C-alpha positions in Angstrom: 28.7 27.6 39.6 29.6 30.6 37.1 28.0 30.5 33.2 28.8 32.3 30.5 25.3 33.7 29.3 25.0 32.2 26.2 26.4 28.8 27.4 24.0 28.8 29.7 21.0 28.8 27.7 21.9 26.9 24.9 23.3 23.8 26.1 19.3 24.2 28.8 17.8 24.9 24.8 19.8 21.4 24.0 18.3 19.5 27.0 14.8 20.9 26.8 11.9 18.7 25.3 10.7 20.6 22.3 7.3 21.3 21.6 7.5 19.9 17.9 8.7 16.5 18.1 10.0 16.1 14.6 12.7 19.5 15.1 14.0 16.9 17.9 14.0 13.5 15.4 15.3 15.5 12.9 18.2 16.6 15.7 18.7 12.7 16.2 19.5 12.2 12.8 21.5 14.7 12.7 23.8 13.5 16.0 23.2 9.6 14.5 24.4 11.2 10.8 27.5 12.8 12.0 28.4 9.6 14.1 28.6 7.1 11.0 30.3 9.5 8.8 33.3 9.5 11.6 32.6 5.8 12.3 33.3 5.2 8.6 36.1 7.7 8.1 37.8 5.8 10.7 37.4 2.1 10.0 37.6 2.6 6.3 41.2 4.6 6.8 41.7 2.7 9.5 41.6 -1.0 6.8 43.0 1.0 4.2 46.0 1.4 6.1 46.6 -2.0 7.2 46.6 -2.8 3.4 49.1 -0.6 2.5 51.4 -1.8 5.6 50.3 -5.6 4.4 51.8 -4.2 1.0 54.2 -2.3 2.5 55.7 -5.5 4.4 55.5 -7.6 2.1 57.1 -5.9 -0.8 60.0 -4.3 1.3 60.7 -7.9 2.7 62.0 -9.1 -0.4 63.5 -5.3 -1.6 65.4 -3.5 0.2 65.7 -0.7 2.2 68.3 1.0 0.6 71.1 -0.3 -2.5 74.2 1.1 -2.4 75.9 0.2 -6.3 78.5 1.2 -8.7 78.0 4.4 -11.0 78.7 2.0 -13.8 79.2 -1.8 -14.1 79.9 -3.7 -11.6 81.1 -3.1 -7.7 84.4 -4.7 -6.9 84.8 -3.1 -3.6 81.9 -4.0 -1.7 83.8 -5.0 0.9 84.7 -1.9 2.2 81.3 -0.3 0.9 79.5 -2.7 3.6 81.9 -1.9 6.5 81.4 1.9 5.9 77.3 1.3 5.4 77.8 -0.8 8.6 79.1 2.0 10.7 75.7 4.2 10.1 73.9 4.6 13.3 70.5 3.6 11.3 71.7 0.1 9.7 71.5 -3.1 11.1 71.9 -5.1 8.4 73.9 -5.4 4.8 74.6 -8.1 2.1 75.8 -8.2 -0.8 73.8 -8.9 -4.0 74.1 -10.0 -8.5 70.8 -9.1 -9.9 70.4 -9.8 -13.7 67.4 -11.3 -15.9 66.6 -14.9 -16.8 64.5 -17.3 -19.0 63.9 -20.7 -17.4 62.9 -23.5 -19.7 61.2 -27.2 -18.8 60.2 -28.6 -21.0 57.8 -26.5 -23.2 57.5 -24.5 -20.5 59.3 -21.0 -20.8 58.7 -18.7 -18.1 61.2 -15.3 -17.3 62.2 -14.1 -14.2 64.8 -11.6 -12.5 67.9 -13.5 -11.3 69.1 -12.6 -7.5 72.7 -13.7 -6.5 72.9 -13.9 -2.7 75.0 -15.1 -0.3 72.9 -17.0 2.2 75.0 -16.8 5.6 73.8 -12.9 4.8 70.7 -12.9 3.1 68.3 -13.5 6.6 69.8 -10.2 7.4 68.3 -7.9 5.4 65.2 -10.1 4.0 62.0 -12.4 4.4 63.2 -15.4 2.4 64.3 -17.2 5.2 61.1 -17.5 7.1 59.6 -17.1 3.5 61.3 -20.9 2.8 58.0 -23.5 1.7 60.9 -26.8 0.9 64.2 -26.2 1.8 66.4 -23.9 3.0 68.3 -21.0 1.5 72.0 -22.3 3.4 71.3 -25.8 1.2 73.0 -23.0 -2.1 76.6 -24.3 -2.5 78.5 -22.5 -4.6 79.6 -24.1 -7.6 76.4 -26.6 -6.5 74.3 -24.8 -9.4 71.2 -24.8 -7.4 68.3 -22.1 -7.4 65.7 -21.5 -4.8 62.1 -20.8 -6.7 58.7 -18.4 -6.1 56.1 -20.7 -5.7 54.3 -18.9 -8.7 57.1 -19.6 -11.1 57.8 -23.3 -9.1 53.9 -23.8 -10.7 53.8 -22.3 -13.3 57.3 -24.2 -14.6 55.6 -27.6 -13.6 59.1 -28.1 -11.4 59.8 -29.2 -8.1 62.8 -30.4 -5.3 65.3 -31.6 -7.2 64.2 -31.2 -10.2 66.6 -30.2 -13.5 65.7 -26.6 -15.3 67.4 -24.5 -17.6 68.5 -20.8 -17.6 68.7 -18.7 -20.1 71.0 -15.4 -20.1 71.3 -12.8 -22.0 75.0 -13.2 -22.0 76.5 -15.0 -25.4 78.8 -17.4 -26.2 81.2 -17.7 -29.3 81.2 -20.8 -31.3 82.0 -22.8 -34.4 78.2 -22.3 -35.5 78.0 -19.1 -34.6 76.7 -16.9 -32.0 75.1 -18.8 -28.4 73.1 -17.5 -25.8 74.1 -19.3 -22.7 72.5 -22.2 -21.1 73.1 -23.2 -17.7 71.1 -26.6 -16.2 69.8 -25.7 -12.5 68.8 -27.6 -10.1 65.8 -26.7 -7.2 67.3 -26.7 -4.0 63.9 -24.5 -3.1 60.7 -23.2 -2.7 59.7 -20.1 -1.2 56.3 -17.6 -0.7 56.4 -14.6 0.2 53.0 -13.9 -0.5 53.9 -11.0 -2.9 53.0 -11.8 -6.6 55.9 -9.8 -8.3 58.6 -12.1 -6.5 57.0 -15.1 -6.1 56.0 -15.1 -9.9 59.3 -13.3 -11.1 62.0 -14.0 -8.5 64.7 -16.8 -8.9 67.4 -16.9 -5.9 71.0 -18.6 -7.0 74.2 -18.6 -4.8 76.2 -15.4 -5.0 79.4 -16.7 -6.7 77.1 -18.8 -8.9 75.4 -15.2 -10.7 78.7 -13.5 -10.3 80.5 -16.6 -12.8 76.8 -16.5 -15.0 76.3 -12.8 -15.5 80.5 -12.6 -15.7 81.5 -10.1 -13.2 84.1 -12.6 -11.6 84.7 -11.3 -8.1 82.1 -7.8 -8.8 79.0 -8.2 -7.1 76.0 -5.6 -8.2 75.5 -3.9 -5.5 74.8 -3.3 -1.4 71.5 -4.3 0.4 70.7 -2.6 3.5 68.1 -2.8 6.0 67.4 0.1 8.1 65.6 0.4 12.1 63.2 2.6 11.0 62.3 1.6 7.5 60.9 5.5 7.2 64.2 7.0 7.6 65.6 5.4 4.5 65.8 8.9 2.4 67.6 10.0 5.6 70.3 7.6 5.5 70.6 7.7 2.1 71.5 11.1 2.2 74.2 10.8 5.0 75.7 7.5 3.3 75.8 9.6 -0.4 77.5 12.5 1.5 79.8 10.4 3.6 80.5 7.9 -0.1 81.1 10.9 -1.2 79.2 10.5 -4.6 80.8 7.3 -6.0 78.0 5.1 -5.7 74.8 5.1 -6.7 73.2 5.3 -3.7 68.8 4.8 -3.6 65.6 3.6 -0.8 62.4 2.0 -1.3 60.8 5.0 -1.9 62.5 6.1 -5.2 62.4 2.9 -6.3 58.7 2.1 -5.6 58.1 5.9 -5.7 55.0 5.8 -8.6 53.2 2.4 -6.6 53.2 4.2 -2.7 52.0 7.3 -4.6 48.7 5.8 -5.9 48.3 4.0 -2.3 48.3 7.9 -1.1 46.2 9.3 -4.1 43.4 7.0 -3.3 43.9 7.0 0.6 43.6 11.0 0.0 40.6 10.2 -2.3 38.1 7.7 -0.2 38.8 10.4 2.8 37.1 12.8 0.6 34.2 10.6 -0.4 33.5 9.5 2.6 34.1 13.1 4.9 30.5 13.7 2.0 28.6 12.0 4.8 29.3 14.4 7.0 28.5 16.6 4.9 24.9 15.7 4.6 24.8 15.5 8.3 25.6 19.1 8.6 22.7 19.8 6.3 20.8 18.3 8.8 22.5 20.1 11.6 20.8 23.8 9.1 17.5 22.3 8.7 17.1 21.4 12.4 18.6 25.1 13.7 16.5 26.5 11.2 13.1 24.9 12.8 14.6 25.7 16.1 15.0 29.5 15.3 11.5 29.5 14.0 10.3 27.5 17.0 11.5 30.1 19.1 11.4 33.3 17.7 9.3 34.5 20.7 12.2 33.3 23.1 14.9 35.1 20.9 12.1 38.7 21.0 12.0 38.2 25.2 15.4 37.9 25.8 16.3 40.6 23.0 13.5 42.7 25.0 16.2 42.1 28.4 19.1 43.5 27.5 20.6 40.2 24.7 22.5 42.0 22.1 22.7 39.9 18.2 26.0 38.5 19.2 24.8 36.3 22.0 21.5 35.1 20.3 24.1 34.1 17.6 26.5 32.3 20.5 23.2 30.9 21.9 22.1 29.2 18.9 25.8 27.9 17.2 26.1 26.4 21.3 23.1 24.8 20.7 24.1 23.6 17.6 27.9 22.4 18.1 26.5 20.4 20.6 25.0 17.9 18.6 28.0 18.0 16.4 29.9 17.3 19.2 28.2 14.2 20.8 27.9 12.8 17.7 31.5 13.6 16.8 33.0 11.6 19.9 30.5 8.9 20.2 31.8 8.0 16.0 35.4 8.3 17.1 34.8 6.1 20.2 32.5 3.6 18.1 35.0 4.0 15.0 37.7 3.9 17.7 35.8 0.7 18.5 34.5 -1.1 15.5 38.2 0.0 13.9 40.0 -2.3 16.3 37.9 -5.8 16.4 37.0 -5.0 12.5 38.8 -8.6 12.4 36.7 -10.6 14.7 33.5 -8.6 13.1 34.3 -9.5 9.7 35.3 -13.5 11.0 32.0 -13.3 12.9 29.6 -12.1 9.9 31.0 -14.9 7.9 30.1 -17.4 10.0 27.0 -16.2 10.1 25.9 -16.1 6.3 28.8 -18.6 5.9 30.7 -16.4 3.0 34.0 -15.2 2.9 35.3 -11.6 2.0 38.6 -12.9 1.4 38.8 -15.8 -0.2 42.4 -17.4 1.3 42.6 -19.0 -2.0 42.3 -16.0 -4.4 43.8 -13.8 -2.1 47.1 -13.3 0.1 45.7 -11.8 2.5 42.5 -13.9 4.1 42.5 -11.6 7.3 40.6 -8.0 7.1 44.0 -6.2 8.3 43.8 -2.2 10.2 45.7 -0.3 11.1 44.1 2.9 13.4 46.8 6.4 13.3 45.6 8.7 16.4 46.6 11.2 13.4 44.2 9.7 11.3 41.7 9.9 14.0 42.3 13.8 14.7 42.3 15.0 11.9 38.4 13.2 11.4 37.8 15.1 14.4 38.6 18.3 14.3 36.5 18.1 10.5 34.1 17.2 11.7 34.1 20.0 14.7 34.7 22.5 11.6 31.9 20.9 9.0 29.0 21.1 12.2 30.0 24.0 13.7 29.8 25.9 10.0 27.0 24.5 9.8 25.5 26.2 12.4 25.6 29.9 11.5 24.2 30.8 8.7 20.3 29.5 11.3 22.4 31.0 14.5 23.0 34.3 11.9 19.4 34.1 11.3 18.6 34.4 14.7 20.4 37.2 15.8 18.5 39.3 13.3 15.2 38.5 14.8 13.7 41.9 15.5 11.2 41.9 18.8 8.4 43.4 17.8 7.5 41.5 14.7 8.4 38.5 16.3 5.8 39.4 19.1 2.9 41.1 16.8 1.1 37.9 17.3 1.7 36.3 20.3 
């Protein structure tokens, strides 16, 4: 079968046993360096993707993909708003809510919290709190019953449990003969939830939507409507569609706006980790440069003979580019295969190491995530492979250029 001249000789040089075993050793080290660099990049980025996914799901489990609220004051026509939002094909859940701030008091223990009034019948359509209940149920919230569901850490901080009473202080005021007093109301703890996110478990309390509206003097109004979408990444697009459809009479926001700084920080962290770990591949590429320089020096007589037989400098350069690129391609492919295999089994490997050495990398008593998550992305794997190939290909250019400039007479003078 026909092979290009440069490809035939370049592959032949790669397979041939070299007289200088040190060069072979450096070639092996270069291949292993490329492989380990690619493996490290794929595994670390996959684990970071897994952590980002876990955090995102925990945040959006209690937050909303999109919210619709009034430009000023409460939302009075929220039923019509829910009906209009439900016509969008990407909206799969809708629920009204009332939100405010308050302070809980139990004896000498005091803690602030975000108060969220929910409709127990609709809340399960937009959040995971129904599944996150540790004790009690959201259906235990009854209008006029003044029950409250606390996050587990908030309940622990206040020292209360099921059936206990807590006092809620709200920013609204009452005018009494004794002067202006804050509004106080006793609530009964009817449930405790845990979503695995400290901001919510520590700082959120759920009330019945009617009790919350009465407490905040909203009458029949609500703060807004929360929406859940079939694809959370379409939230900006759906928000724009709803804003255009509703004529700008409402304030519409989505999770990318509400948590922009946090998720931007995660992306910057991932990008910087990509850059830092890519230096492993760069170091391996320097090994390829040294390897190929020694190979060119070792093959001076061969280069001279090929030149006298009519090979052009461009062909000589192509031979050594192919030889060096082969090292990079082999290391790259092995790294991609090993990285993907390791990324999909990293949790099992970590558990095996924990059992072997009796240690815990993620102690469940300290961290909310007790297992090491991994979420390999095809785009990351392909970009890592492409980067590793390009940097190894670039590493062959200087030695190959040096080989192409070899003068046959000088090379054969002492042969």
